[in-house]
N, C-alpha and C positions, 0 to 999 in steps of 0.2 A: 315798582315791585317793594320797596321799603315802607310804602304806603299800608301795608298789609295791617298795622297796628291799628289801625282804625277798626274794623272788625271783620273778620273771615265770613260769620254770618251775613253780613249786609251785602257782601259780594256776590253780583249775578252770575257771572261768567267763571266760576272757581275752577272748572277745569283748563280753562285758558290761561288762567295766573299761575295755576300749578305746572300744567306744562310749559311756561317760559321758565318758573323755578328749575325744574328738572331740564332744560336747555342750557340754562344759564352757570348751573353749578353742579350738573350730573356729572362730567368729565374730572371736576377737581375732588369731588366727592369721590369718585372711584378709585384716583390715585391714593387721595387720604387712606381709605380702605384698605387698599393694596398695600400699603405703607405697613400696616397691624398686621396683616394676614399673610402676605407673600404669596399667594395663590390666585390666579386670575378667576377664575369659575366662582371661588367662593366670593372674592370681592364685588364682583359683580351681583351675585345673589344676594350679600349683604346691603348692598347698595340700593336693591329695590326694595328688601325690607325696609330701610332707613327711610325711602320715599314712601311707602305706604304710611309708615309709622309716622311721618312729616304731613301727609295730608289728612291724617287723622286728628292731627295734633294741632294744626294749622291754627286753630281756634282758642288756643291756648298762647300763641305767639302776643306777647304783651307788647314788644318793642321797645324793651328795655337795651336791648342789644342790635347788632345788626342781624338781618337776617342770614347772612351768610355765619357768624358766629355761634347764633342758635342753632343751626342746621350742623356746624362741625362738631357742638357740644352733644347734640344726638348720635352724630354716627361715631365720636369718639366714644361714647358710651356703650352704644351696640358693639363696637369691635371688641373692645375690653370684656364684654359679657361673652362674646363670643371665645375668645381667647381663653376664658377660665372654664368654658364647657368642656365636657369629657371627648367630644367628637375632634376639637382642636388639639387638645392632647394627645389623643391616641390615634388618629386616623391621618391628618393632611400632610401632605408633602407638597415640597415648594415646586412652581412650574416655573422651570430656568427660562425658557425661552420668553415668556411674558416679563420674567423679572430682569432680563438682561436685554430685552428688545433686539433681538437678534434677527439681521434682514439678510437674507442669504444672497442676495444678488448685488451686494456692494463688492465692487472690483477694483477701487482706486486703496492704494497703498495707505495714503492719509488718512482717508477716512475709515480705513480698517483698524488705524492705529488709534486715532481719535474715539473710537467705538471701544477700543479695548481697554482704555484708559476709564473711558466712562462705565465699561461694566465694572471693572473695578471698585472704582470710587461706590458705584450701588451697590457691589456685593460686601464692601467694608462697611456703607450705612446699613444695610439691612442685616449684617451680623451685629450690630451694636444691641446692646439692651434695650428694650421698649421705651425705656424713659429719655434715653438720649436720641434715638431714630425718632421718636414723636417731635421732639425740638428741632433736631435738624430738618425733617422733612417739612414740617411747618415753617420754618424760617428760611430755608433756602430754597426749596421746592414751591412752596405757596406764597413766599415773599410776604410772611406777615411780621406784623413789627412784634415786638417784644410784648408790650402791653395786650396787645390782641391774642397772643399766645398765651398770657396771663389769664386773659377773659375766658378763652376756650378750656384752659386746662384746669381753670380754676387753683393756680399755683402762683405765689407770689413771684412779681419779676426780677427779685435777686437770684431765687431758686432756679428760675429759666436760664438767666445769664450764665450761673454757676453749672448747669447742665451743658448749657452751649458749649463754655469753656471745655468743659470733662469730655464732652463728645467728640470736638476738635484734636483734642490732646489724643485719643484713644485711637482716631483716623490716622491720625500722624504716626503713632507706633506701628499700626497695621500695615502703612504703606512704604514706599520709598520716601525719605524727608524731601526731596524734591519734588517729588510728584504731587504731594498734597499740602506744599508748605503755600501755597496760594488760598487755601480754604479760608 
């Protein structure tokens, strides 16, 4: 797939290649978008919009960065545009069931306690300001390196490290010191 830098216009099976991109990156992209908008329906809609934009922009992909980094940059820009919109500021509510991944059929006490801790952590992360939330999401959930995050967000590595430290500090303040100290 990284061979897309050749030329999108020369590829005969564009639909197959694009479908492979959607299959490979779709779920990760949806999680990234959700980390910004905090609403399942909006995240799904924006992810579709992002893939449409990607499809029409693939001929502009030069291969200077990885395809994943290029996709994440498009997605983050689209999410930030959405968050600035009137609709996002005045209409949207958070869908708690998607946010916390509630599974109503869990009966085992240990699993329930684990889910509660995960929910607290997710809630704490989702309540962070966006500049910290995006760093935590990309670093811990997407497991990107500081260098990759710097490339995606177009922020220098020292700023990324500082924001990561501050985000962890804020999470520790929010929760019980023992619960979050392993972050």
